[in-house]
Structures are given as C-alpha cells and as structure tokens.
N, C-alpha and C positions, 0 to 999 in steps of 0.2 A: 793317689789320683786327686786332682784339685777340686775345690768346691765349685759348685756350678749354680747358675741362677736362671730362673724361668719366671714367666709372668702369667696371669690370667685374669679375664675381665669378669666382674660380678656386678650385681645389681646396685652395689654401692660404689663401685669404681674398681680401678685395676690394683691387683696385688702382685707383689714380688716374693718369690721363695728362694732362699738360699740353702742348699742341701749339700751333703757329702755322702761318701759311700756308707757312713755310719747312721745318717739320718738328717733330720731338720736342723738347721742352724739359725735361720732367721726367717720371719714373715712380716711383711709390711702391713700398715694399716692401708684402707683403700685410698687410692690417690686418683688424680684427673687423668693421668696417662701411665703407660707402662714404664716410660722413662722415669717419671716422678716417684713412682713406687720402687724402682730399683734405686734410685739416688737417695731415697729417704732411709735406706738400710746403711748408709754411711760406708765405712771401709769393708765391711762384709759383702755389701753388694757391688762395691768397686772392684774388689779382688777376685769375684767368682766369675767364671767363664759363662757367658751366655750360652743357653741350652734349651732345647725342647724337654718338656717334662718326661717324656718316655712313659712306658706302661706302668713303671713302678710308681709313679706319682700321679696318675691320671685319676685314680679313685680319690685322692686327696682333692684334687682340683674340682672334681665333680661334687664332692661334699661341701667344699668351701663355696661354691656357686649355689648350691642348695641352701646352705646356712644363711647366705645374704639375701636370698630369696624369701626367707622366713620359714623354711622347712626345719624340722627337728632332726638333727644330725649330731653324731658324737665324734670326738677327736681324741679319745682316750687310749688309743692303740697305735698312735703314730710313732715311728722311731725318731728319737731325738739324739742328735750328736751334742754330748754334754761338754764338749771341749770348753774349757775356760769358765765354767760355771762353778762357783764355790759350793762345797757340800750343803751348808744351810740353805742356800737359794735353791739348790736343786731339790732338796726335801719340800721347800715351800711350793715350787712349781709343781712337783708330782702331786702334792696334796690339792692344790687348786685344780689341776687337770682332772682329778676325780669328782669335782662339783658338777653334777649332772645339769642338763639343759632345764632352764626355768626355775632353778634353785639358786639362792644366794646364801652367802656366809659373811660374817664380819671378819675384819682382820684379827680381832680377839679370838673368834671361833677357830680360825685356820691356826693361830698360835697353839691354842689349847689342844687342838687335835695332833699337834706335832709334839706335844708334851713340854712346850715352852709357854706356859699361859701369860707371862709377862712380856712376850716378845712381839706384840702387836705391832709395833713401830718397825721392827726388823722385818716383818711380813710386808709391811708397806713398801720398805725398801726393795725387797726382793720383787714385788710386783712392778715397781717403778723400773726395775732393770729387765723386766719380761721382754725377751726378744722374740717370743712366739704368741703374739696375741691371738686370740680365738682357740688356737690349740691348747695353750694354757690361758683358760678364760678368765683373766683378771678383772673383766667387766663384771664378774659375778661376786667380787668381794666389795663389801660396802663398809660403810662406818659404823660404829657400834649402835647407832640409833636408826640404822637402815637408810641413812642418807647417802647420796653420791658423793664421794671424795676422791681426790687423787687419781686423775686418770691422764696418761701421757697424751692420748688422742683427743682429750677435752671432755668434760662431763656431758656435752650434748650427744656425742659419740657413745659414750657409756649408756645414757639413757635410751638411745636408739637400739643398740644392741640388746638391751634388756627387754625392750619393748617387742623386738623380733621374737624374744622367748616368751612373751606373755607376762612379763614382771613389770609392775608399776612401782618404781622406787619412790622413797621420799625424796622431794626436791627441796 
C-alpha cells in the first residue's frame, strides 16, 4: 500500500500528515495553506497519494487541532512508521515522545536518560532530523541553561508552542 497524505487546518495554520499502513511518517509545521504544508514535507509529501484521513486518523486530527488551540493533549500512543530512522535517532525520538505536556528537558538530560550522558550533541542532531514535530515534541528540549536553542521552525515557534503549554523558557 502506498503512503498517503492528508491535511488539516489548526489555529496556527495548515498541517500535512504523511502516513502508511504502519503509522505516521511525517508531519509538517503549521503553514499558510494546505498546499504549502504538503510542499514543506519535501519528497515524502510529493510521493504520497492525496487522501482523506479516514476514521483511523480522525482522532489524531482532533487532538492536533485541540493542541494548537491550547488544550492539553498527549500524542504518546501514535503509531509511527520507523522506516529509514536509524536506531539511535529512534531511541531519542521515543525518549522525547515521553516528555509530558508542559515539561521540558535539556539535550543533556535526554542523552543521560538514554544511558549516553555525553551524547547531547547527537540528541540535538536527532531533534534536527525530527520528521514528526508535536508527535515527537522536540520543542520541549532546551539548552543546558534552559534557553531556547536549535529549532527547525525557528525559536519564535518553539517559544509559542511552549507558551501553549504554559512554559516560559529563558530567552
């Protein structure tokens, strides 16, 4: 079965989601239009067949809309298609996926939790490659001093997402 892509509008903009029979492959950052959201996913978005989400994914869409409206929701049980994700990156994403709403960790804390206390930079690399933002909440990972650092969607988006969760990071 080929990968498929569907979109949804949220309070911050349009999201595009690519999924397979195994689970989620990619999620866009909020964009100005459905087209822009799909385009931002690059080859994964371009290769996926346009689709409606169907009953299997409607709950996810409802939770994403609630999240971007500022409601407390969790995404820790979403099925993920781990295709192409190296083992260390998968471990990092799973660890970050378990960080609860409104809680932050440093890159070093995530590395230590993985049993690799000197791997903070590698954790940062895994976060930079995160293709499932919000589902794998990389915005909850901060610098050692609690400051906002390294975020693909820009530090203002990171601050905005943390603010949705009631967190006031060091700027």
